[in-house]
ZAMARGU-4260 file (C-alpha; in steps of 0.2 Angstrom, whole numbers, plus 5000, padded with zeros to 4 digits):
<rodrens>
0) 4337/5217/5371 | 4328/5233/5377 | 4310/5235/5374 | 4297/5248/5378 | 4286/5242/5393
5) 4271/5244/5381 | 4278/5233/5368 | 4284/5220/5381 | 4266/5220/5388 | 4258/5218/5371
10) 4269/5203/5368 | 4265/5195/5384 | 4246/5197/5381 | 4248/5189/5363 | 4257/5174/5372
15) 4242/5173/5384 | 4230/5173/5369 | 4240/5158/5362 | 4239/5150/5379 | 4221/5153/5382
20) 4217/5146/5364 | 4227/5130/5368 | 4218/5129/5385 | 4201/5131/5376 | 4205/5118/5363
25) 4208/5105/5377 | 4195/5111/5389 | 4180/5109/5378 | 4178/5091/5376 | 4174/5080/5361
30) 4157/5072/5364 | 4155/5054/5368 | 4158/5046/5351 | 4157/5029/5343 | 4173/5024/5333
35) 4165/5009/5324 | 4160/5009/5306 | 4143/5015/5302 | 4136/4999/5294 | 4149/4987/5300
40) 4136/4976/5309 | 4118/4971/5307 | 4105/4975/5321 | 4106/4965/5336 | 4094/4950/5335
45) 4080/4947/5347 | 4086/4938/5363 | 4082/4919/5364 | 4084/4906/5377 | 4083/4887/5372
50) 4074/4891/5356 | 4080/4901/5341 | 4070/4917/5338 | 4064/4920/5320 | 4066/4939/5322
55) 4084/4943/5317 | 4080/4957/5304 | 4078/4975/5308 | 4060/4980/5313 | 4049/4987/5299
60) 4045/5006/5299 | 4030/5012/5309 | 4027/5027/5297 | 4026/5029/5278 | 4031/5047/5278
65) 4039/5059/5291 | 4037/5078/5291 | 4049/5087/5303 | 4043/5105/5306 | 4056/5114/5316
70) 4052/5131/5322 | 4068/5140/5328 | 4066/5146/5346 | 4049/5137/5349 | 4050/5137/5368
75) 4037/5126/5377 | 4025/5140/5383 | 4023/5146/5365 | 4013/5130/5362 | 4007/5124/5379
80) 4005/5141/5387 | 3993/5156/5385 | 4001/5161/5368 | 3998/5144/5361 | 3979/5144/5366
85) 3977/5162/5359 | 3988/5161/5343 | 3989/5142/5339 | 3971/5135/5340 | 3973/5121/5328
90) 3989/5115/5337 | 3981/5117/5354 | 3966/5106/5348 | 3978/5093/5343 | 3988/5094/5359
95) 3972/5093/5370 | 3960/5082/5360 | 3968/5076/5344 | 3979/5061/5339 | 3996/5068/5346
100) 4009/5065/5359 | 4015/5081/5368 | 4032/5083/5376 | 4043/5096/5384 | 4060/5093/5376
105) 4075/5099/5386 | 4090/5105/5376 | 4107/5105/5384 | 4118/5120/5383 | 4124/5128/5372
110) 4107/5132/5366 | 4111/5138/5348 | 4105/5131/5332 | 4119/5120/5325 | 4123/5110/5341
115) 4104/5107/5343 | 4102/5100/5326 | 4116/5088/5329 | 4108/5083/5345 | 4091/5080/5337
120) 4098/5069/5323 | 4113/5060/5331 | 4106/5059/5348 | 4123/5064/5355 | 4128/5079/5366
125) 4138/5091/5355 | 4153/5100/5363 | 4151/5117/5370 | 4164/5123/5357 | 4150/5121/5344
130) 4145/5138/5349 | 4159/5145/5338 | 4157/5132/5324 | 4138/5138/5324 | 4144/5153/5313
135) 4151/5141/5300 | 4144/5123/5301 | 4155/5110/5294 | 4149/5094/5286 | 4142/5082/5299
140) 4152/5066/5299 | 4145/5058/5314 | 4132/5044/5312 | 4115/5052/5311 | 4097/5049/5306
145) 4098/5058/5289 | 4113/5048/5284 | 4105/5032/5289 | 4089/5037/5280 | 4098/5041/5264
150) 4108/5025/5264 | 4091/5016/5266 | 4085/5024/5250 | 4074/5037/5258 | 4071/5052/5248
155) 4073/5068/5258 | 4068/5085/5254 | 4073/5101/5264 | 4068/5119/5265 | 4074/5132/5277
160) 4090/5136/5287 | 4105/5133/5277 | 4114/5126/5292 | 4106/5109/5287 | 4113/5111/5269
165) 4131/5113/5277 | 4129/5099/5288 | 4121/5087/5275 | 4128/5094/5258 | 4124/5078/5248
170) 4109/5070/5257 | 4094/5080/5250 | 4086/5076/5233 | 4079/5094/5234 | 4083/5108/5245
175) 4082/5127/5246 | 4092/5135/5260 | 4089/5152/5268 | 4102/5162/5278 | 4100/5160/5297
180) 4110/5175/5303 | 4101/5189/5294 | 4090/5192/5309 | 4082/5208/5303 | 4072/5198/5291
185) 4057/5188/5299 | 4045/5188/5284 | 4054/5183/5268 | 4064/5170/5277 | 4049/5160/5281
190) 4040/5164/5265 | 4054/5156/5255 | 4050/5140/5265 | 4031/5140/5263 | 4031/5144/5245
195) 4036/5126/5241 | 4023/5118/5252 | 4008/5117/5240 | 4019/5109/5226 | 4028/5096/5237
200) 4013/5091/5247 | 4004/5085/5231 | 4019/5075/5226 | 4023/5057/5231 | 4041/5056/5227
205) 4048/5059/5245 | 4048/5050/5261 | 4055/5063/5273 | 4051/5082/5272 | 4061/5094/5284
210) 4055/5112/5286 | 4065/5124/5297 | 4057/5141/5300 | 4068/5155/5307 | 4056/5170/5308
215) 4051/5167/5326 | 4069/5167/5332 | 4073/5183/5322 | 4058/5192/5330 | 4065/5186/5347
220) 4082/5193/5343 | 4075/5210/5337 | 4062/5213/5350 | 4060/5199/5363 | 4047/5186/5367
225) 4034/5199/5372 | 4035/5208/5355 | 4018/5211/5347 | 4025/5202/5331 | 4026/5185/5341
230) 4007/5182/5340 | 4005/5184/5321 | 4020/5173/5318 | 4014/5159/5329 | 3997/5160/5320
235) 4006/5159/5303 | 4015/5143/5310 | 3998/5136/5316 | 3990/5138/5299 | 4005/5130/5290
240) 4004/5115/5302 | 3986/5113/5298 | 3989/5113/5280 | 4003/5099/5282 | 3992/5089/5293
245) 3976/5089/5283 | 3987/5085/5267 | 3995/5070/5276 | 3978/5064/5283 | 3971/5064/5265
250) 3986/5053/5259 | 3984/5041/5273 | 3968/5034/5265 | 3978/5026/5251 | 3994/5022/5262
255) 3997/5006/5272 | 4005/5015/5286 | 4001/5031/5295 | 4012/5047/5293 | 4021/5057/5306
260) 4021/5075/5308 | 4034/5081/5321 | 4033/5099/5327 | 4048/5104/5337 | 4060/5118/5342
265) 4079/5118/5342 | 4080/5129/5357 | 4070/5141/5367 | 4071/5160/5369 | 4076/5170/5384
270) 4066/5184/5391 | 4078/5196/5382 | 4075/5187/5366 | 4092/5178/5364 | 4098/5160/5367
275) 4113/5150/5371 | 4113/5149/5389 | 4104/5137/5402 | 4089/5147/5408 | 4072/5137/5409
280) 4065/5148/5394 | 4080/5143/5383 | 4081/5125/5387 | 4063/5120/5387 | 4056/5117/5369
285) 4040/5111/5363 | 4039/5094/5354 | 4022/5088/5347 | 4021/5071/5338 | 4005/5070/5327
290) 4000/5054/5319 | 3984/5044/5317 | 3993/5030/5326 | 3991/5040/5342 | 3973/5039/5343
295) 3966/5043/5360 | 3951/5037/5370 | 3937/5049/5375 | 3942/5058/5391 | 3961/5053/5388
300) 3970/5069/5394 | 3988/5069/5390 | 3999/5082/5398 | 4016/5086/5390 | 4029/5074/5397
305) 4047/5079/5400 | 4060/5071/5389 | 4078/5075/5383 | 4080/5083/5365 | 4092/5069/5361
310) 4078/5056/5363 | 4071/5061/5346 | 4085/5053/5336 | 4081/5035/5343 | 4063/5038/5341
315) 4064/5044/5323 | 4076/5029/5319 | 4063/5017/5326 | 4049/5026/5317 | 4058/5025/5300
320) 4064/5007/5302 | 4082/5013/5303 | 4097/5007/5314 | 4099/5019/5329 | 4114/5031/5327
325) 4129/5023/5335 | 4134/5039/5345 | 4116/5041/5352 | 4114/5044/5370 | 4095/5046/5370
330) 4081/5034/5374 | 4066/5029/5364 | 4050/5040/5368 | 4040/5025/5374 | 4023/5032/5371
335) 4026/5032/5353 | 4027/5013/5353 | 4015/5010/5368 | 4001/5005/5356 | 4011/4991/5347
340) 4011/4973/5352 | 4021/4968/5367 | 4034/4959/5357 | 4037/4974/5346 | 4039/4985/5361
345) 4052/4974/5369 | 4061/4973/5352 | 4062/4991/5351 | 4068/4994/5369 | 4081/4980/5366
350) 4088/4988/5351 | 4090/5005/5360 | 4098/4997/5376 | 4110/4987/5365 | 4116/5002/5356
355) 4118/5012/5372 | 4128/4998/5381 | 4140/4996/5366 | 4143/5015/5367 | 4146/5013/5385
360) 4159/4999/5382 | 4168/5010/5370 | 4169/5025/5381 | 4170/5018/5399 | 4184/5006/5403
365) 4175/4999/5418 | 4159/4998/5410 | 4154/4981/5418 | 4153/4990/5435 | 4141/5003/5429
370) 4123/5001/5436 | 4116/5003/5419 | 4125/4989/5411 | 4121/4977/5425 | 4103/4982/5423
375) 4104/4979/5404 | 4110/4962/5407 | 4096/4958/5419 | 4083/4965/5407 | 4091/4955/5392
380) 4090/4939/5403 | 4072/4942/5407 | 4068/4946/5389 | 4075/4929/5384 | 4063/4920/5395
385) 4049/4930/5389 | 4053/4925/5371 | 4054/4907/5375 | 4037/4908/5384 | 4030/4918/5369
390) 4036/4905/5356 | 4028/4891/5367 | 4011/4899/5370 | 4006/4915/5362 | 3993/4921/5375
395) 3992/4920/5394 | 3991/4931/5409 | 4009/4925/5414 | 4016/4930/5397 | 4008/4948/5399
400) 4014/4951/5417 | 4032/4945/5412 | 4032/4956/5397 | 4027/4971/5408 | 4041/4967/5420
405) 4053/4966/5406 | 4047/4982/5399 | 4050/4991/5416 | 4067/4983/5417 | 4072/4990/5400
410) 4066/5007/5404 | 4076/5008/5420 | 4091/5001/5410 | 4089/5015/5397 | 4088/5028/5410
415) 4103/5022/5420 | 4113/5020/5404 | 4109/5037/5398 | 4115/5045/5414 | 4131/5035/5414
420) 4135/5041/5396 | 4130/5059/5401 | 4142/5060/5416 | 4156/5054/5405 | 4153/5066/5391
425) 4166/5078/5397 | 4183/5070/5390 | 4195/5084/5394 | 4212/5085/5385 | 4221/5088/5401
430) 4238/5089/5392 | 4233/5104/5381 | 4225/5112/5396 | 4240/5110/5406 | 4252/5117/5392
435) 4240/5132/5389 | 4239/5136/5408 | 4258/5135/5409 | 4260/5148/5395 | 4247/5160/5403
440) 4255/5159/5420 | 4273/5161/5413 | 4267/5177/5403 | 4259/5184/5419 | 4275/5180/5430
445) 4285/5189/5417 | 4273/5204/5419 | 4274/5204/5438 | 4293/5202/5438 | 4296/5216/5426
450) 4286/5229/5436 | 4301/5238/5443 | 4309/5241/5425 | 4293/5243/5416 | 4286/5257/5427
455) 4302/5266/5428 | 4304/5284/5421 | 4312/5277/5405 | 4298/5264/5403 | 4310/5252/5396
460) 4317/5235/5401 | 4330/5222/5397 | 4322/5207/5389 | 4334/5192/5390 | 4329/5185/5373
465) 4346/5177/5367 | 4353/5172/5384 | 4339/5160/5388 | 4340/5152/5371 | 4358/5149/5372
470) 4359/5143/5390 | 4361/5126/5396 | 4345/5127/5406 | 4335/5130/5390 | 4341/5115/5382
475) 4338/5104/5397 | 4321/5110/5399 | 4317/5108/5380 | 4324/5090/5382 | 4313/5087/5397
480) 4298/5094/5389 | 4301/5083/5373 | 4303/5068/5384 | 4287/5072/5393 | 4278/5075/5376
485) 4283/5058/5370 | 4277/5049/5386 | 4260/5058/5387 | 4257/5055/5368 | 4261/5036/5369
490) 4252/5033/5385 | 4236/5043/5381 | 4220/5033/5379 | 4210/5047/5371 | 4213/5060/5358
495) 4225/5074/5362 | 4227/5090/5351 | 4245/5093/5355 | 4249/5075/5351 | 4240/5076/5334
500) 4251/5092/5329 | 4266/5090/5318 | 4282/5088/5327 | 4288/5105/5321 | 4272/5114/5328
505) 4273/5104/5344 | 4291/5108/5346 | 4288/5126/5344 | 4276/5126/5358 | 4289/5117/5369
510) 4302/5129/5364 | 4291/5144/5368 | 4287/5136/5385 | 4305/5133/5389 | 4311/5150/5383
515) 4298/5159/5394 | 4303/5149/5409 | 4321/5153/5407 | 4316/5172/5404 | 4306/5171/5420
520) 4321/5163/5430 | 4332/5177/5423 | 4320/5191/5428 | 4318/5183/5445 | 4337/5182/5448
525) 4339/5200/5442 | 4325/5206/5454 | 4332/5196/5469 | 4349/5204/5465 | 4342/5221/5465
530) 4333/5218/5481 | 4349/5213/5489 | 4357/5229/5484 | 4343/5239/5490 | 4344/5230/5507
535) 4362/5234/5509 | 4358/5253/5505 | 4340/5256/5509 | 4334/5272/5502 | 4324/5285/5513
540) 4307/5283/5506 | 4292/5291/5512 | 4279/5285/5500 | 4264/5277/5507 | 4248/5268/5501
545) 4234/5279/5495 | 4215/5274/5496 | 4215/5271/5478 | 4230/5260/5479 | 4221/5249/5492
550) 4205/5249/5482 | 4214/5244/5466 | 4222/5230/5475 | 4207/5223/5485 | 4195/5226/5471
555) 4206/5215/5459 | 4209/5202/5471 | 4191/5201/5477 | 4185/5200/5459 | 4197/5186/5455
560) 4191/5176/5470 | 4173/5179/5466 | 4176/5170/5449 | 4176/5153/5459 | 4158/5155/5463
565) 4144/5151/5450 | 4133/5163/5458 | 4145/5177/5457 | 4149/5173/5439 | 4130/5174/5435
570) 4129/5190/5444 | 4146/5197/5440 | 4138/5214/5435 | 4135/5216/5454 | 4153/5215/5457
575) 4158/5228/5445 | 4143/5240/5450 | 4150/5238/5468 | 4168/5242/5463 | 4163/5257/5453
580) 4152/5264/5467 | 4165/5261/5479 | 4178/5270/5468 | 4166/5285/5467 | 4165/5286/5486
585) 4184/5285/5487 | 4186/5299/5474 | 4173/5309/5484 | 4183/5307/5500 | 4199/5311/5491
590) 4191/5327/5483 | 4184/5333/5500 | 4200/5330/5509 | 4211/5340/5496 | 4198/5354/5495
595) 4196/5357/5513 | 4212/5351/5521 | 4224/5356/5507 | 4242/5350/5506 | 4243/5343/5524
600) 4235/5327/5518 | 4242/5326/5501 | 4251/5310/5496 | 4270/5311/5499 | 4282/5309/5486
605) 4298/5298/5484 | 4313/5309/5486 | 4323/5300/5474 | 4313/5304/5459 | 4301/5318/5465
610) 4287/5307/5458 | 4273/5298/5466 | 4272/5280/5463 | 4253/5278/5462 | 4252/5259/5463
615) 4243/5247/5452 | 4229/5235/5455 | 4240/5222/5462 | 4253/5222/5476 | 4265/5232/5466
620) 4266/5247/5478 | 4283/5255/5477 | 4290/5255/5494 | 4307/5258/5488 | 4315/5267/5473
625) 4327/5257/5463 | 4342/5264/5454 | 4331/5269/5440 | 4317/5276/5450 | 4299/5269/5448
630) 4286/5281/5441 | 4270/5280/5433 | 4268/5298/5427 | 4277/5315/5427 | 4265/5323/5439
635) 4269/5340/5446 | 4277/5340/5463 | 4263/5349/5471 | 4248/5343/5462 | 4234/5339/5474
640) 4229/5354/5483 | 4212/5361/5478 | 4210/5373/5492 | 4213/5387/5480 | 4198/5383/5469
645) 4184/5396/5471 | 4167/5398/5463 | 4157/5386/5452 | 4173/5376/5448 | 4176/5371/5466
650) 4158/5365/5468 | 4159/5355/5452 | 4174/5346/5458 | 4165/5343/5474 | 4149/5337/5466
655) 4157/5327/5452 | 4159/5310/5461 | 4141/5311/5466 | 4136/5315/5448 | 4145/5300/5442
660) 4137/5289/5455 | 4120/5295/5450 | 4124/5291/5432 | 4129/5273/5437 | 4113/5271/5447
665) 4102/5277/5433 | 4111/5265/5421 | 4108/5250/5433 | 4089/5253/5430 | 4090/5253/5411
670) 4095/5235/5408 | 4092/5221/5421 | 4105/5208/5417 | 4112/5192/5425 | 4101/5178/5430
675) 4092/5182/5447 | 4085/5198/5442 | 4084/5197/5423 | 4066/5194/5423 | 4062/5210/5433
680) 4055/5225/5423 | 4067/5239/5418 | 4067/5255/5408 | 4074/5245/5393 | 4058/5234/5392
685) 4047/5249/5395 | 4055/5259/5381 | 4055/5244/5369 | 4036/5240/5371 | 4025/5245/5357
690) 4015/5257/5368 | 4030/5268/5371 | 4037/5270/5354 | 4035/5289/5354 | 4045/5290/5371
695) 4059/5279/5364 | 4059/5290/5348 | 4061/5306/5358 | 4075/5298/5369 | 4084/5292/5354
700) 4084/5309/5346 | 4089/5318/5362 | 4103/5305/5365 | 4110/5307/5348 | 4110/5326/5350
705) 4119/5325/5366 | 4132/5313/5359 | 4136/5326/5345 | 4137/5340/5358 | 4150/5330/5369
710) 4160/5324/5354 | 4161/5338/5342 | 4171/5350/5353 | 4188/5343/5348 | 4185/5338/5330
715) 4189/5347/5315 | 4176/5356/5305 | 4175/5342/5292 | 4173/5329/5305 | 4160/5339/5314
720) 4149/5339/5298 | 4152/5321/5295 | 4148/5317/5313 | 4132/5327/5312 | 4126/5318/5296
725) 4131/5301/5303 | 4121/5303/5319 | 4106/5309/5308 | 4109/5293/5298 | 4108/5283/5314
730) 4091/5290/5317 | 4085/5287/5299 | 4091/5269/5300 | 4081/5266/5316 | 4066/5274/5308
735) 4068/5264/5292 | 4068/5248/5303 | 4052/5254/5312 | 4060/5255/5329 | 4057/5273/5331
740) 4045/5285/5324 | 4049/5294/5308 | 4043/5312/5308 | 4044/5314/5289 | 4034/5298/5285
745) 4016/5300/5289 | 4010/5282/5287 | 4026/5276/5297 | 4029/5261/5285 | 4047/5255/5283
750) 4055/5264/5268 | 4068/5249/5268 | 4076/5237/5279 | 4088/5251/5284 | 4102/5244/5273
755) 4104/5260/5263 | 4103/5271/5279 | 4116/5260/5288 | 4128/5261/5274 | 4126/5279/5273
760) 4132/5280/5291 | 4147/5268/5288 | 4153/5280/5275 | 4154/5294/5288 | 4162/5282/5301
765) 4176/5278/5288 | 4177/5296/5283 | 4180/5301/5301 | 4192/5287/5304 | 4202/5292/5289
770) 4203/5310/5294 | 4209/5305/5311 | 4222/5294/5304 | 4228/5308/5292 | 4230/5319/5307
775) 4241/5306/5315 | 4252/5304/5300 | 4253/5323/5299 | 4260/5323/5316 | 4274/5311/5311
780) 4279/5322/5297 | 4279/5338/5307 | 4286/5333/5323 | 4281/5348/5333 | 4263/5347/5327
785) 4255/5341/5344 | 4238/5348/5340 | 4236/5337/5324 | 4241/5322/5334 | 4228/5325/5348
790) 4214/5330/5336 | 4218/5315/5325 | 4216/5303/5340 | 4200/5311/5346 | 4193/5309/5328
795) 4197/5291/5328 | 4188/5290/5345 | 4173/5300/5338 | 4172/5287/5323 | 4171/5273/5336
800) 4157/5282/5345 | 4147/5285/5329 | 4149/5266/5325 | 4143/5261/5343 | 4128/5273/5341
805) 4123/5264/5325 | 4125/5246/5332 | 4118/5249/5349 | 4099/5247/5350 | 4089/5263/5353
810) 4085/5260/5371 | 4104/5258/5374 | 4109/5275/5367 | 4108/5283/5385 | 4121/5271/5390
815) 4133/5279/5377 | 4127/5296/5382 | 4131/5293/5400 | 4147/5285/5396 | 4153/5300/5387
820) 4146/5311/5401 | 4156/5301/5414 | 4171/5303/5404 | 4169/5322/5402 | 4166/5324/5421
825) 4180/5313/5426 | 4192/5322/5414 | 4187/5340/5419 | 4184/5339/5437 | 4193/5323/5444
830) 4208/5318/5434 | 4215/5335/5430 | 4212/5344/5447 | 4218/5329/5457 | 4232/5325/5445
835) 4230/5306/5447 | 4245/5295/5441 | 4244/5285/5425 | 4241/5268/5434 | 4226/5275/5444
840) 4219/5283/5428 | 4221/5266/5419 | 4213/5256/5433 | 4198/5268/5433 | 4196/5267/5414
845) 4197/5248/5415 | 4184/5247/5429 | 4172/5259/5421 | 4174/5249/5404 | 4170/5233/5413
850) 4155/5241/5421 | 4148/5248/5405 | 4150/5231/5397 | 4136/5226/5409 | 4127/5242/5408
855) 4123/5238/5390 | 4113/5223/5396 | 4127/5210/5393 | 4130/5196/5405 | 4141/5180/5406
860) 4127/5171/5396 | 4129/5169/5378 | 4110/5173/5376 | 4113/5191/5379 | 4125/5193/5364
865) 4115/5204/5352 | 4118/5195/5335 | 4107/5208/5326 | 4121/5221/5327 | 4131/5210/5316
870) 4119/5213/5301 | 4117/5231/5302 | 4119/5237/5284 | 4122/5220/5277 | 4110/5213/5263
875) 4116/5195/5266 | 4127/5186/5279 | 4145/5190/5277 | 4155/5181/5290 | 4170/5192/5294
880) 4160/5209/5294 | 4146/5201/5304 | 4158/5194/5317 | 4167/5211/5319 | 4152/5221/5321
885) 4144/5209/5334 | 4161/5209/5343 | 4162/5228/5343 | 4144/5230/5348 | 4146/5218/5363
890) 4163/5226/5369 | 4160/5244/5364 | 4160/5249/5382 | 4178/5243/5386 | 4184/5248/5369
895) 4178/5266/5370 | 4185/5268/5388 | 4202/5261/5382 | 4202/5273/5367 | 4197/5287/5379
900) 4212/5283/5390 | 4224/5285/5375 | 4216/5302/5371 | 4217/5308/5389 | 4235/5302/5392
905) 4241/5309/5375 | 4233/5327/5379 | 4237/5328/5397 | 4252/5318/5402 | 4268/5328/5401
910) 4278/5312/5401 | 4282/5303/5385 | 4281/5286/5394 | 4263/5288/5400 | 4256/5277/5386
915) 4269/5264/5389 | 4265/5263/5407 | 4246/5263/5403 | 4248/5249/5391 | 4258/5239/5404
920) 4245/5242/5418 | 4231/5238/5407 | 4239/5221/5401 | 4243/5217/5419 | 4226/5221/5426
925) 4218/5211/5412 | 4230/5196/5414 | 4227/5193/5432 | 4208/5188/5431 | 4211/5177/5416
930) 4225/5168/5424 | 4215/5165/5440 | 4200/5160/5431 | 4209/5147/5421 | 4216/5139/5437
935) 4198/5139/5445 | 4190/5132/5430 | 4202/5118/5429 | 4199/5114/5447 | 4180/5115/5445
940) 4179/5105/5428 | 4168/5092/5436 | 4156/5105/5444 | 4138/5103/5442 | 4137/5120/5433
945) 4153/5119/5422 | 4144/5119/5406 | 4130/5131/5410 | 4139/5144/5420 | 4158/5142/5420
950) 4161/5138/5401 | 4152/5153/5394 | 4162/5164/5406 | 4178/5155/5399 | 4173/5160/5382
955) 4170/5178/5387 | 4187/5179/5396 | 4195/5172/5380 | 4186/5185/5370 | 4190/5199/5383
960) 4209/5194/5382 | 4208/5195/5363 | 4201/5213/5364 | 4214/5217/5377 | 4228/5211/5365
965) 4220/5223/5351 | 4220/5237/5364 | 4238/5234/5369 | 4244/5234/5351 | 4234/5251/5348
970) 4243/5258/5364 | 4260/5252/5357 | 4257/5259/5340 | 4252/5276/5347 | 4267/5276/5359
975) 4278/5273/5345 | 4271/5287/5335 | 4272/5298/5350 | 4291/5293/5352 | 4295/5297/5334
980) 4286/5314/5335
</rodrens>
């Protein structure tokens, strides 16, 4: 079966997407989990030796009521630092002098809301894949404090983030959920929680009250931790805490037990305002436990101690008199029970160690050899001796000293058990990972083996679809894979995704794997046979490597190798900045050589085809021309001499690489990203500060004007008008949200939340896209109407630019302007005069797309994803549009450069196969890093930074491959329309 090279490449990328999805399903492990029934057994009795203990029932609760006040993104310095002293005076008083215990609770990555709620209430370590589930939280089936409290008859009331309602749909006697993803709102989202307080605090019909405030997190997403809005929001939270605390103190006069008020955060906030990664600002959260039970003596200075966020589940369970959740990996915060009698302290510690030891037994086959389990047995033996001594004589110094020793032993056992469980939290599904890796490598191998045919003048290749399926090798492989599947699934000790699939689905995966392997063998045989023929009759080729060929090869290989280092992943933007700068210098050298030396140094051509084989970003340089001839573009036979250029055009050609280099250097100063230098001041922080709002407004207006000038030249009159009104609407939207100044509104108050203005822009975006699509359809009807086709493609590109201008933050509009400037300069003064081949132009577009991904301020950290872009123009959270807008805003750089590549090749290349070649090259250059990174991540899966550095990058690679698949499908569709026209 003959397929176009673009169609074939798109199919290979789709297969790679399937392989990466299967790899991700196996790579992101299920957390350490207890498989026993929730209430299958009663709490462990107190140890006894020689005498029967009379304490076999669960301990009574320590607190009559518990209020959990969770402030989203409450990092530790917001309470314990200078901001807390200034804006939270009442909380600061309680921390420094009041009846409270202060902690810095460390949250493990991913630092997003839903996994952190699970960690707080189950005590377990959620899987990293919960980042994806955070968008649509499923019901929490794992054993947790809320479920235990409901089963014990506790009446629970909740107000705040609707994530809790999704996790616990039938647990609250009263609730009012607020949308957590509508980040533009930081006022009403908190007012809707506080409005219930006066009424509920006067009632006596509840035992647990949970409040989840989102405003602080939303301010961080909008303008960062240094925003002037942070202080008033902290002050608001301080006044609410004071109201709750005074109400609880008033009720304690009539209660037998004290109350507990827990102030905590689910995660922190990075210096850019986001969260999700593992920086200190994101993982360190404030935790303050306030209760009259924690009375302190005069002069007793309590500094915040460091604990794990998972420790709160065990502590709340003990405080409410509940069994500790079975999947809990945290330990009791001992200062909470330090004031209790020795017997109660040891009882609480024993319950916690018993629960952890049982969890260790369920998850570690050789648990008896674990140091934590051995320490637990020693502690339990000493505890028995203490109980016997206690029952014989109630008071003695020996009893107290032995109790203190047992307490130390238990605390050491808790620490070691927690470490053992944390180390074994990563239970990889190696079978699914292996199958996914094989699919990805098979697709890459097919791409590499198909280069001779895919890059030929016809841009077509024979794909052996039927012959492998009906070959003996296919059935032998399928039989072997089925046998292997049965062996793995029957011998597997843990859960396996492929083993849980129905046989039809699993058989489909095995059939696809076998078919791809057979196709690869067929392609390899054909390539080897062709090589033998060429060896017998070698052609007289004079083609040679160019500087750009070598740069493409070395740059791609170097980038792939750099992904094996955590430091290079954290600072990957430096790799792309270096490659783009080196590319500019190489272009400068090529331009100067052609301008001053003329044709003497021009690249030589292959005499068999009269074409230049421009090479690709891998070792695919055409040293020989096959029977069909390899070509990447129909370049003229004498394209490279620029000596004839005179006047301003000649100087512009000479200056253009330096102009591009200057633009890249300016963009590096706009957004500091990565890890090592992210904290340094940059132009973006300077522009977004409240003191420079006027400068930001002028820059935004100027940027939108330049965007119109650069884009409108090839648009139709209708699209020009729509583009102008759309860009005006972008500024109106930012003015309505208060980000920039509004010249037509004197008091500068927000007219609205910008919803109307943003929807106004969306109308023009859709209108321009519709006009461009109409032009493409017109070119199909009128085959000779080449102008309608090029204008239609450019208008689709213009619509995407307008959408990017709306979604990008105002200080990032210069990124869009300089991106368009670089594209214009490269088109007019580099690609056209130098007549670069399709492969070289594709590689350059891909590299600049990657560089502009980081110029926007993105990184390989989840914290830099601007989720606020997903809610532009939305009055409420709508999942699919929000996800699309967020993804487009994040990957607008690569998408716009890929779209520009389609426009350039359609309007400039005289060969009808240019788009097919570009699609193939784009798919290949994207597939190599993905395949290499999957292999590296597999080998480094036990690395210290696997979850904080390598895993987020793996998600980005998966998303990048998905974007590549969409780009390749777009390339293929445009190529098909070009063929028909």
